[in-house]
C-alpha positions as CSV (number, residue, x, y, z in Angstrom):
1,M,-41.6,-19.5,7.7
2,S,-38.7,-19.7,5.3
3,S,-41.2,-20.0,2.0
4,F,-41.7,-15.9,3.0
5,D,-41.8,-14.3,-0.4
6,P,-40.9,-10.5,-0.2
7,N,-42.5,-10.7,-3.5
8,L,-45.9,-11.2,-2.5
9,L,-45.4,-7.6,-0.3
10,P,-47.6,-4.3,-2.1
11,Y,-45.6,-1.9,-5.0
12,F,-45.7,1.2,-5.0
13,N,-45.8,3.7,-7.6
14,P,-44.1,6.3,-7.3
15,S,-45.2,8.5,-10.3
16,V,-48.8,8.0,-8.5
17,E,-47.8,7.6,-4.7
18,R,-44.8,9.3,-3.7
19,R,-43.9,6.5,-0.4
20,V,-40.5,8.2,2.0
21,C,-38.0,6.0,3.8
22,L,-34.9,6.8,6.0
23,I,-33.0,4.1,7.2
24,T,-29.8,4.1,9.4
25,G,-26.5,1.6,8.1
26,G,-28.5,0.5,4.8
27,N,-25.5,0.3,3.4
28,S,-24.1,-3.1,4.6
29,G,-25.2,-6.1,6.3
30,L,-29.2,-6.7,7.1
31,G,-30.0,-3.0,5.7
32,Y,-28.4,-3.3,2.4
33,Y,-31.0,-5.9,1.9
34,T,-33.5,-3.9,3.7
35,V,-33.2,-1.2,1.5
36,L,-33.1,-3.5,-1.5
37,H,-36.3,-5.1,-1.0
38,L,-38.1,-1.5,-0.6
39,Y,-36.5,-0.3,-3.3
40,L,-38.1,-2.8,-5.4
41,H,-40.8,-1.5,-3.8
42,G,-41.1,1.8,-4.8
43,Y,-39.4,3.6,-2.1
44,V,-37.9,6.3,-1.8
45,V,-35.1,5.5,0.1
46,Y,-32.5,7.5,2.3
47,L,-29.6,5.7,3.0
48,A,-28.2,7.2,6.4
49,G,-24.7,6.5,7.2
50,R,-21.6,7.9,8.6
51,S,-19.0,7.4,5.1
52,Q,-20.9,8.9,2.1
53,Q,-17.9,7.1,0.4
54,R,-19.1,3.6,2.0
55,V,-23.1,4.9,0.8
56,Q,-22.5,6.0,-2.2
57,N,-20.7,2.4,-3.8
58,A,-23.9,0.9,-1.2
59,I,-26.3,2.7,-3.6
60,E,-24.0,1.9,-6.9
61,L,-24.0,-2.0,-6.0
62,L,-28.2,-1.7,-5.2
63,K,-28.9,0.2,-8.4
64,K,-27.3,-3.1,-10.1
65,E,-28.5,-5.8,-8.1
66,A,-32.0,-4.2,-8.1
67,A,-31.6,-3.7,-12.0
68,A,-30.3,-8.0,-12.2
69,R,-33.3,-9.0,-10.7
70,R,-35.8,-7.0,-12.2
71,T,-34.1,-8.7,-15.3
72,K,-36.4,-12.1,-14.2
73,Y,-39.8,-9.8,-14.0
74,T,-42.0,-11.5,-16.9
75,H,-42.9,-8.4,-19.3
76,A,-46.5,-8.0,-17.1
77,Q,-44.7,-7.8,-13.7
78,L,-42.3,-4.8,-15.1
79,G,-45.9,-3.2,-15.1
80,K,-46.7,-3.1,-11.9
81,R,-43.2,-3.1,-9.9
82,F,-41.7,-0.2,-10.1
83,L,-38.0,0.9,-8.6
84,G,-38.3,3.6,-6.1
85,S,-35.0,6.1,-6.2
86,L,-31.6,5.7,-3.6
87,H,-30.8,8.9,-1.9
88,L,-27.6,9.6,1.2
89,L,-28.3,11.5,4.2
90,Q,-24.9,12.2,6.8
91,I,-25.0,11.1,9.9
92,D,-22.6,10.0,12.3
93,L,-24.5,8.4,15.9
94,L,-22.2,9.0,17.9
95,S,-22.1,13.1,17.7
96,L,-26.2,14.0,18.8
97,D,-25.0,17.3,17.1
98,S,-24.8,14.8,14.0
99,V,-28.2,13.3,14.2
100,E,-29.6,16.9,14.7
101,Q,-27.4,17.8,11.5
102,A,-29.4,15.4,9.9
103,A,-32.7,15.4,10.7
104,K,-32.5,19.2,10.0
105,E,-31.4,18.3,6.3
106,F,-33.8,15.3,5.8
107,R,-36.7,18.0,6.7
108,Q,-35.1,20.2,4.3
109,K,-35.6,17.5,1.4
110,E,-39.2,15.5,2.5
111,K,-42.4,16.8,3.7
112,C,-43.4,13.9,4.7
113,L,-41.8,10.9,5.7
114,H,-43.5,6.8,5.6
115,L,-40.9,5.0,7.0
116,L,-38.0,5.1,9.5
117,V,-36.2,2.2,10.2
118,L,-33.2,2.0,13.3
119,N,-31.4,-0.5,11.7
120,A,-27.7,0.6,12.5
121,G,-25.9,-0.7,15.4
122,I,-22.4,-1.8,16.8
123,M,-21.7,-5.1,19.6
124,A,-19.4,-6.3,21.5
125,V,-16.6,-3.3,21.1
126,P,-14.4,-2.8,24.3
127,Y,-15.9,0.1,26.7
128,G,-15.8,3.4,25.2
129,T,-17.9,6.8,25.6
130,T,-18.9,8.9,23.3
131,V,-18.0,12.4,23.0
132,D,-21.5,12.8,24.3
133,R,-20.6,11.2,27.2
134,F,-23.0,8.4,26.6
135,E,-21.1,4.0,26.2
136,V,-20.9,3.8,22.7
137,Q,-23.0,1.3,22.4
138,L,-26.0,2.2,24.3
139,Q,-25.8,6.4,21.7
140,T,-25.4,3.6,18.9
141,S,-28.0,1.4,19.0
142,Y,-30.9,4.0,21.1
143,V,-30.2,6.9,22.3
144,S,-29.2,8.4,18.6
145,H,-32.4,7.1,17.6
146,F,-34.4,8.0,20.2
147,L,-33.2,11.9,19.2
148,L,-33.7,11.1,15.5
149,T,-37.6,10.2,16.0
150,D,-38.4,12.7,17.4
151,R,-37.1,15.0,15.1
152,L,-38.4,13.0,12.4
153,L,-42.0,12.3,14.0
154,G,-43.1,15.4,12.9
155,L,-43.1,14.5,9.2
156,M,-44.7,10.7,10.3
157,T,-47.8,12.1,12.0
158,S,-49.1,15.2,9.2
159,V,-49.0,11.4,6.8
160,E,-51.9,10.8,5.0
161,S,-53.1,7.8,2.8
162,D,-55.0,5.3,2.1
163,E,-52.6,2.0,1.9
164,Q,-50.7,2.0,5.2
165,D,-50.4,4.1,8.1
166,P,-46.9,5.9,9.2
167,R,-43.9,3.0,10.4
168,I,-41.3,2.9,12.9
169,I,-39.2,-0.1,12.3
170,F,-36.1,-0.9,15.5
171,V,-34.2,-3.3,15.1
172,S,-33.3,-5.3,18.1
173,S,-31.9,-8.2,18.5
174,V,-32.0,-12.1,20.7
175,G,-29.3,-10.6,22.4
176,H,-31.6,-8.1,24.4
177,W,-32.2,-11.0,26.8
178,F,-28.4,-10.2,27.5
179,A,-30.0,-7.9,29.9
180,P,-31.1,-10.4,32.5
181,F,-32.4,-8.0,35.0
182,H,-34.3,-4.5,35.2
183,F,-31.1,-1.8,35.2
184,S,-31.1,2.0,35.5
185,L,-28.9,2.8,31.5
186,D,-26.7,5.2,34.4
187,Y,-25.1,1.6,35.3
188,Q,-21.4,1.4,32.1
189,F,-20.7,-2.3,33.2
190,D,-16.9,-1.3,33.4
191,Y,-15.5,-4.1,34.0
192,F,-13.0,-6.4,33.5
193,P,-12.9,-8.8,32.1
194,N,-14.3,-6.8,28.9
195,I,-15.9,-9.8,26.5
196,I,-18.3,-11.2,29.3
197,F,-19.6,-7.4,30.3
198,T,-19.5,-5.9,26.4
199,L,-22.4,-7.9,26.7
200,F,-24.1,-7.4,29.4
201,R,-23.8,-3.2,27.8
202,Y,-25.1,-5.1,24.0
203,G,-28.4,-6.8,25.8
204,M,-28.7,-3.7,27.7
205,A,-29.0,-0.9,24.2
206,K,-31.2,-3.8,22.4
207,C,-34.0,-3.9,25.1
208,A,-33.9,-0.4,25.8
209,G,-35.4,0.2,22.4
210,I,-37.1,-2.5,23.0
211,H,-38.3,-0.2,25.5
212,F,-39.1,2.3,23.2
213,V,-41.3,0.5,20.5
214,K,-43.6,-0.4,23.6
215,S,-43.6,3.6,24.2
216,L,-43.8,5.4,21.2
217,A,-46.8,2.5,20.3
218,R,-49.0,3.9,23.3
219,R,-48.4,7.5,23.5
220,H,-48.0,7.8,19.3
221,P,-51.2,5.6,18.3
222,S,-51.2,7.1,15.1
223,V,-47.8,5.4,14.1
224,L,-47.4,1.4,13.7
225,A,-43.7,1.1,16.0
226,V,-42.9,-2.4,16.5
227,A,-39.0,-3.6,17.1
228,V,-37.8,-7.1,14.8
229,H,-35.0,-9.3,15.4
230,P,-33.6,-10.6,12.2
231,G,-32.6,-14.0,13.4
232,I,-28.6,-15.7,13.7
233,V,-27.3,-13.9,11.4
234,L,-23.9,-14.1,12.2
235,N,-21.9,-13.2,8.9
236,T,-22.6,-9.0,9.5
237,N,-19.2,-7.2,11.0
238,L,-20.7,-6.9,14.6
239,F,-18.5,-9.7,15.3
240,S,-15.6,-7.8,13.8
241,H,-13.9,-6.8,17.4
242,L,-14.2,-10.4,18.3
243,T,-13.4,-12.5,15.8
244,H,-9.4,-9.8,15.1
245,L,-9.1,-10.7,18.7
246,P,-5.2,-12.4,19.8
247,L,-5.5,-16.2,19.8
248,I,-9.2,-16.1,20.9
249,G,-10.0,-14.5,17.9
250,T,-9.7,-16.9,16.0
251,L,-11.8,-19.3,18.1
252,F,-14.7,-16.9,18.5
253,W,-14.6,-16.7,14.0
254,V,-14.3,-21.7,14.1
255,F,-17.7,-20.6,16.8
256,F,-19.8,-18.3,14.9
257,Q,-19.0,-21.0,12.0
258,I,-20.1,-23.6,13.3
259,F,-23.3,-22.3,15.2
260,D,-24.1,-20.3,11.8
261,W,-24.1,-23.3,9.8
262,L,-26.9,-24.6,12.4
263,L,-29.0,-22.3,12.9
264,G,-28.4,-19.2,10.7
265,V,-29.6,-17.3,8.4
266,S,-28.1,-14.5,5.1
267,N,-28.0,-11.9,5.9
268,E,-30.9,-11.5,3.3
269,E,-33.1,-13.3,5.3
270,G,-32.5,-11.4,8.4
271,S,-33.9,-8.2,6.7
272,Y,-36.9,-10.0,5.4
273,A,-38.4,-9.3,9.7
274,S,-38.0,-5.6,8.6
275,V,-38.7,-5.7,4.9
276,R,-42.6,-8.1,6.0
277,C,-43.3,-5.6,8.8
278,A,-42.5,-2.6,6.8
279,L,-44.2,-3.5,3.7
280,S,-47.0,-6.2,4.4
281,D,-50.4,-5.5,5.2
282,G,-50.4,-8.1,7.5
283,V,-49.1,-5.9,10.0
284,D,-51.8,-4.2,11.4
285,R,-51.8,-0.4,13.8
286,P,-54.4,-1.2,15.7
287,A,-53.4,-4.9,16.5
288,D,-50.0,-4.3,16.4
289,N,-48.5,-1.5,17.3
290,G,-45.9,-2.5,19.6
291,K,-45.4,-5.2,19.4
292,Y,-41.4,-8.0,18.6
293,Y,-41.5,-9.8,16.1
294,T,-38.2,-12.3,14.9
295,T,-37.3,-14.0,11.5
296,F,-39.4,-14.2,8.6
297,G,-41.5,-11.1,10.9
298,L,-42.9,-14.3,12.8
299,E,-44.6,-12.3,16.2
300,M,-42.3,-13.1,19.5
301,T,-42.5,-12.3,23.0
302,P,-39.7,-10.5,23.8
303,S,-38.0,-10.9,27.3
304,P,-40.0,-10.7,30.6
305,V,-37.0,-7.0,30.9
306,A,-38.4,-5.9,27.1
307,N,-41.5,-6.5,28.1
308,N,-42.1,-4.7,31.3
309,T,-43.7,-1.6,30.7
310,V,-42.9,-0.3,33.9
311,Y,-39.6,0.0,32.9
312,A,-40.3,0.6,29.1
313,D,-41.7,4.2,31.1
314,E,-38.3,4.9,33.1
315,T,-36.1,4.4,30.3
316,W,-38.1,6.7,28.4
317,A,-37.5,9.3,31.3
318,W,-34.2,8.7,31.5
319,T,-33.3,9.2,27.9
320,V,-35.6,12.4,28.0
321,R,-33.4,13.5,30.5
322,Q,-30.4,13.1,29.6
323,L,-30.8,13.9,26.3
324,D,-32.2,17.5,28.1
325,D,-29.1,17.9,30.6
326,R,-26.5,17.1,26.9
327,G,-28.7,20.0,25.4
328,H,-30.9,18.2,22.9
329,T,-34.3,18.7,25.1
330,I,-37.6,16.8,23.2
331,E,-39.6,18.0,21.7
332,T,-42.3,15.3,19.9
333,L,-42.4,12.9,21.8
């Protein structure tokens, strides 16, 4: 699978078929390379992020990197491989009001959405709650993405294309196994030591995202929804909290370096699961809706907890109820 070549995936001409993507957390790490490949394949990509400056800086770097890669194309390839465009969309996933505003702004700019990549997330941070009273990892990785999907789903179900069905990709993690049992999402796990229980909270958030995908596939079969685990990617900023802890942070850093050398993949290789599920004709809506993919887009089975449809229904109902209690009524999901 290491021979995966994104250049073999379909390319689109934006002047003939304008294909639009929105991705959260596309300005760094895995998201950056996911955006790069979609941009090189002709997509109009909206990078949704909290810091306008960071997103704008990423856009400039992406344009330079894409231009450099295109110098290696042959003349014939340049005639068939078209660049898309890159756009900034401000969103703060720690605020449901910000999610609402971002979705509203996007709907004013675009009438169709072909690809939604729910990529942003945080990991292994101290216990904390958002202004919306959700645990920070749960809201960033899952709850805000649930709300964003609801507000944009109408733009996806209206897509008419002979090329590919609209697609939703939730970037999960092998860390969803950190939730070994089915817990109500009301559980906060605010216990000592945080270094252990923060992983429980992370696992619950990523497990909930897989539940979300499975429920979407059953409730909205006209949209292809999948979850991906990018692989062991340790050179992102996900682990910054652990590596900056006093004393023990150095041990974590050394451990991550060794583990990365033995089993890790690069940020770009980690993006390939999302890129394949976004672009490949080999991922088919009738056959593959609701599935879970891992490194380089290899189909896998998630944990028994994540794979349980009864638990998925409970997660869905909990989320709808919690959002409604906070004044964010679910409209289309």
